[in-house]
C-alpha positions in Angstrom: -25.0 97.0 58.5 -28.3 98.8 59.9 -30.1 98.8 56.7 -29.6 98.1 53.0 -32.0 100.5 51.8 -29.7 103.0 50.1 -32.6 106.1 50.7 -32.6 105.1 54.4 -28.8 105.5 54.7 -26.8 108.4 55.8 -24.7 109.9 53.5 -21.4 108.5 55.7 -22.6 105.0 55.8 -23.5 104.8 51.9 -20.1 106.4 51.5 -18.3 103.5 53.7 -20.2 101.3 51.9 -18.7 102.3 48.4 -15.2 101.9 50.1 -15.2 98.3 50.2 -18.1 97.4 47.4 -20.3 98.9 44.3 -23.4 96.5 43.7 -26.5 98.2 43.8 -30.1 96.6 43.2 -32.7 98.5 41.6 -36.5 96.8 41.8 -38.4 98.8 38.8 -42.3 98.9 39.8 -45.4 99.7 38.7 -48.7 101.0 40.2 -51.6 98.6 38.7 -54.7 97.1 39.3 -53.9 94.0 41.1 -57.2 92.0 42.0 -57.8 92.3 45.9 -54.1 93.1 46.6 -53.1 96.4 47.0 -51.8 98.5 43.5 -48.5 98.4 44.5 -48.2 94.6 44.9 -45.7 94.0 41.7 -43.4 96.9 43.1 -43.3 95.7 46.3 -42.7 91.9 45.8 -39.7 93.4 43.3 -38.4 95.1 46.6 -38.4 92.6 48.8 -37.2 90.2 46.7 -34.0 92.9 45.7 -33.6 93.0 49.1 -33.1 89.6 49.4 -30.5 89.6 46.8 -28.9 92.3 48.0 -28.7 90.4 51.8 -27.3 87.4 50.0 -24.2 89.4 47.7 -23.7 92.3 50.1 -25.4 94.6 48.4 -27.5 98.2 48.5 -31.3 98.6 47.0 -32.6 101.6 45.7 -36.5 101.5 45.7 -39.2 103.8 45.7 -40.0 103.1 41.8 -43.0 102.4 41.2 -44.7 104.5 38.6 -43.7 102.4 35.5 -45.4 101.3 32.2 -48.1 99.4 33.3 -49.5 97.5 30.1 -53.3 97.0 29.2 -54.3 97.6 33.1 -54.7 101.2 32.3 -58.6 100.6 32.0 -58.3 100.6 35.8 -58.6 104.1 37.5 -56.4 103.4 39.9 -53.5 102.6 37.3 -50.8 104.9 36.8 -49.6 105.5 33.1 -45.9 105.9 32.4 -45.2 105.4 28.4 -42.0 103.0 27.7 -39.7 105.8 26.3 -39.9 107.9 29.4 -39.5 104.9 31.7 -36.5 104.5 30.1 -35.2 108.1 30.3 -36.1 108.0 33.5 -34.2 105.0 34.3 -31.2 106.2 32.0 -30.6 109.3 34.3 -30.7 106.9 37.4 -28.5 104.6 35.9 -25.7 107.4 34.9 -26.2 108.6 38.4 -25.8 105.4 40.1 -22.2 104.7 38.3 -21.1 108.2 38.9 -21.7 107.8 42.9 -19.4 104.8 42.3 -22.0 101.7 41.7 -20.7 100.0 38.7 -22.6 96.8 39.4 -26.0 97.5 39.0 -28.7 95.1 38.9 -32.6 96.2 38.2 -35.1 93.5 39.4 -38.8 93.5 38.1 -41.8 91.2 39.0 -44.3 92.5 36.3 -44.8 91.5 32.9 -44.3 94.0 30.8 -41.7 95.7 32.5 -39.0 94.0 30.1 -39.9 96.6 27.2 -38.5 99.4 29.3 -35.7 98.0 31.4 -33.9 95.6 28.8 -33.6 98.4 26.3 -32.4 100.8 28.9 -30.0 98.2 29.9 -28.5 98.2 26.4 -28.2 101.4 25.4 -26.4 102.2 28.8 -23.6 99.7 28.0 -23.5 101.1 24.5 -22.9 104.5 25.4 -20.9 103.8 29.0 -19.2 100.7 28.0 -20.3 99.5 31.7 -22.5 96.3 31.5 -25.4 96.4 33.9 -28.1 93.5 34.5 -31.8 93.3 34.3 -32.9 90.2 36.0 -36.7 89.4 35.3 -38.8 87.5 38.0 -40.0 85.0 35.9 -37.2 84.0 33.6 -34.7 84.0 37.0 -37.2 81.8 38.4 -37.2 79.7 35.1 -33.3 79.4 34.8 -33.2 77.9 38.0 -36.6 75.2 36.9 -38.4 77.4 40.5 -42.1 77.0 40.0 -43.0 81.1 40.6 -46.3 80.9 38.9 -48.1 78.8 41.8 -46.3 80.4 44.4 -46.5 84.1 42.8 -49.2 85.4 45.2 -47.5 83.7 48.4 -44.4 85.6 47.2 -46.2 89.0 47.1 -48.4 88.5 50.2 -44.8 87.6 51.4 -43.1 90.6 50.4 -45.7 92.8 52.4 -44.5 91.1 55.4 -40.7 91.0 54.8 -41.3 94.9 54.2 -43.2 95.4 57.3 -46.6 96.1 55.0 -48.3 92.8 55.5 -51.8 95.0 57.2 -51.7 96.7 53.6 -53.0 93.5 52.2 -57.1 93.7 52.9 -59.2 91.0 54.3 -62.4 90.2 52.8 -62.3 92.2 49.5 -65.7 91.8 47.8 -65.9 90.3 44.0 -66.3 93.2 41.4 -65.3 94.5 38.2 -62.1 95.0 39.6 -61.8 91.7 42.0 -62.1 87.9 41.0 -61.0 85.2 42.8 -62.5 82.9 39.6 -59.9 81.6 37.6 -62.3 80.9 34.7 -64.0 84.3 35.0 -60.7 85.8 34.5 -60.0 83.7 31.4 -63.4 84.5 30.6 -62.7 87.8 30.0 -59.5 87.3 28.9 -61.2 85.7 25.6 -63.1 88.8 24.5 -59.5 90.2 23.6 -58.9 89.5 20.1 -55.1 90.6 20.9 -54.7 87.4 22.7 -54.3 85.3 19.4 -51.5 87.8 18.5 -49.6 87.6 21.7 -47.5 84.0 20.2 -45.7 86.0 17.9 -43.8 88.1 20.5 -43.2 88.1 24.3 -45.8 89.0 26.3 -47.1 92.2 25.7 -44.5 93.4 23.0 -46.8 91.7 20.3 -49.2 93.7 20.3 -51.1 96.7 21.9 -54.5 95.6 23.6 -56.0 96.6 26.7 -57.7 94.3 29.2 -61.7 93.8 29.4 -62.2 94.4 32.9 -59.7 95.0 35.4 -60.5 91.9 37.0 -58.8 90.0 33.8 -55.2 91.5 35.2 -54.9 88.8 38.0 -57.5 86.7 39.9 -56.3 86.4 43.3 -57.1 84.4 46.6 -59.5 85.0 49.0 -58.2 86.2 52.2 -60.8 86.2 55.0 -58.3 86.0 58.6 -55.3 87.4 59.5 -54.2 83.8 60.4 -54.9 83.1 56.7 -52.9 86.1 55.3 -50.2 85.5 57.7 -49.8 81.7 56.2 -49.6 83.0 52.8 -47.3 85.4 53.7 -45.0 82.9 55.7 -45.4 80.5 52.5 -44.0 83.3 50.5 -41.4 84.3 52.8 -39.7 80.9 52.3 -40.4 80.7 48.8 -38.7 83.9 48.5 -36.1 82.6 50.0 -35.6 79.2 48.4 -35.5 81.3 44.6 -32.7 83.5 45.8 -30.6 80.5 47.0 -31.0 78.7 44.4 -30.2 81.6 41.9 -27.0 81.8 43.8 -26.3 85.9 43.7 -22.7 86.3 44.6 -22.2 84.1 42.0 -24.2 86.2 40.0 -22.6 89.4 41.0 -19.1 88.4 40.7 -20.0 87.3 36.7 -21.1 90.7 36.3 -17.8 91.9 37.1 -16.3 89.1 34.4 -18.6 90.6 32.0 -17.4 94.1 32.9 -13.3 93.0 33.2 -13.5 91.2 29.9 -15.2 94.9 28.4 -12.4 96.7 29.6 -9.6 94.7 29.0 -10.4 92.9 26.2 -13.0 94.6 24.0 -12.5 98.1 23.9 -8.7 97.5 23.6 -9.2 95.6 20.3 -12.8 97.5 18.7 -12.9 100.7 20.8 -12.3 102.9 18.1 -15.4 101.9 16.3 -17.8 101.0 19.2 -21.2 102.5 19.2 -21.4 105.5 22.0 
């Protein structure tokens, strides 16, 4: 295929694909402070992962969705705010449009911690209304499912994602430390410990426990110091390798086949048995 990004296809190419398959990956991003990396770092990572998944399972990718609920990073003036409710409503409209176009197997990918607040609720409401199952894959949970060490390789994977999408030079070099940037994990943790909400986070998933904001933008994440193009390239190459390892371990053809099986089970078993009193 010339491309797997839906928006880069001609309409004829999209229709040719839909005549034989119905899988689309939707990377849901965020625009927020991310240390010495660009504001769209977690959007780019989700897009590169989604593209790799699409290649592994003959799917397409609907990208360019960078503005969703950021969480506590709104203290940074570069972060773009979107409420959970508004994000859910927007995604719901996209999902329904994709379904009408023929994309019955939709898989939503995120690399941003609080994204589950938006995407998981949308996916469940969409199913109750349309009776079509769509899948939400949180990158951290997906990695855990195959015992993949995402935390230690996260930044390499992010830098690698920029290279995969032809944007490696967007990752700057020699960014000085500031209230937005720290290379010291202990400095980051000290800032996070000034937030009493951290002690409440154990009672629910991630930032779903309590509303709070970071003390400083740099508390969001300590990022690696990139001093030379060669260092940046090395991180990127290691990250690309890690992305491919993760996608291979996940076995995306099996996942998209399982999504089809859930759809068939719903249509053939559940709807005939309970359809008259199910929601929607």
